[in-house]
C-alpha positions in Angstrom: -6.6 6.5 4.4 -4.4 8.9 2.3 -5.8 8.9 -0.4 -9.7 10.6 1.4 -8.0 13.4 2.9 -8.4 17.1 2.1 -5.5 18.3 -0.9 -3.1 20.2 2.1 -3.5 16.9 4.2 -2.3 15.3 1.0 1.1 16.5 0.2 1.3 16.6 4.1 0.6 12.6 3.9 2.2 12.2 0.5 6.1 13.6 2.0 5.5 11.1 4.6 4.8 7.5 2.7 7.4 8.3 0.1 9.3 9.0 3.0 8.1 5.7 5.2 9.0 3.9 1.9 13.2 4.9 1.7 13.4 4.5 5.5 12.1 0.1 4.8 8.6 0.7 4.7 7.3 -2.2 2.8 5.0 -0.8 -0.6 2.7 -4.0 -1.3 0.4 -4.4 -3.8 -2.4 -6.0 -3.2 -4.0 -6.4 -7.2 -3.6 -9.8 -8.7 0.0 -11.2 -10.2 -1.3 -9.9 -13.5 -2.3 -6.7 -13.2 0.5 -6.3 -11.4 2.8 -7.9 -14.1 1.0 -5.3 -16.3 2.0 -2.3 -13.8 2.9 -1.7 -10.5 4.8 0.9 -8.5 8.8 -0.3 -8.9 10.2 -1.9 -5.8 6.2 -3.6 -4.5 6.0 -6.4 -3.4 2.6 -8.6 -5.1 -0.3 -10.4 -2.3 -3.3 -10.3 -4.3 -5.6 -9.7 -1.4 -7.4 -12.8 -2.1 -4.3 -14.4 0.1 -3.5 -12.2 2.2 -4.2 -14.0 5.4 -2.9 -17.0 4.3 1.1 -14.6 3.5 0.8 -12.5 6.3 4.4 -14.4 7.2 5.6 -12.8 4.4 5.4 -9.4 6.2 7.8 -9.6 8.4 7.4 -7.8 12.0 3.7 -6.3 12.9 5.5 -2.9 13.5 7.6 -3.0 9.8 5.3 0.7 8.3 3.3 -1.0 5.3 1.7 1.1 2.6 -0.8 -0.6 0.7 -2.2 0.0 -2.9 -4.5 -1.6 -5.6 -6.0 -0.6 -8.8 -9.1 1.5 -7.3 -8.9 1.8 -4.0 -11.5 -0.9 -3.3 -9.1 -4.1 -2.1 -6.9 -1.7 -1.0 -8.7 -0.4 1.5 -10.2 -4.2 2.8 -5.9 -5.7 2.7 -5.7 -2.5 5.1 -8.4 -3.4 7.5 -7.3 -7.0 7.4 -3.8 -6.8 8.2 -4.9 -4.2 11.1 -7.4 -6.5 12.7 -3.7 -8.8 12.0 -1.9 -6.6 14.8 -0.3 -4.6 12.0 0.1 -1.2 13.3 1.2 1.1 10.5 -0.7 0.4 7.8 -1.0 3.2 4.9 -3.3 2.9 2.2 -2.6 5.1 -0.6 -5.6 3.7 -2.3 -5.4 3.2 -6.5 -2.9 2.3 -9.1 -2.6 6.2 -10.6 -2.7 7.6 -7.3 0.6 5.1 -6.3 1.9 5.9 -9.3 1.9 10.0 -9.1 3.0 9.6 -5.5 6.3 8.4 -6.4 6.3 10.5 -8.8 6.4 7.8 -11.8 3.2 9.8 -13.5 
């Protein structure tokens, strides 16, 4: 997970994840619709972690990179595990909203 690496690796990971999104990776916010409406990373798709298993078909091909975040990192970790268990092999968990906003330059 990107948010649990060292500072040096974090900088390298940030560049990779930003590049992935620029190249078409889907940015996935797994918080509730109310949390998403309050604030989210521009361009993110909202699928709450509680609905994720039923909505996997909305994510497209399992080899398309996904960049996942939530509020604090707990739900994104659950979502990442679920996605990988269903064959999504390019999932990148960036942790919480603050990390995601910083990562993409909105803070």
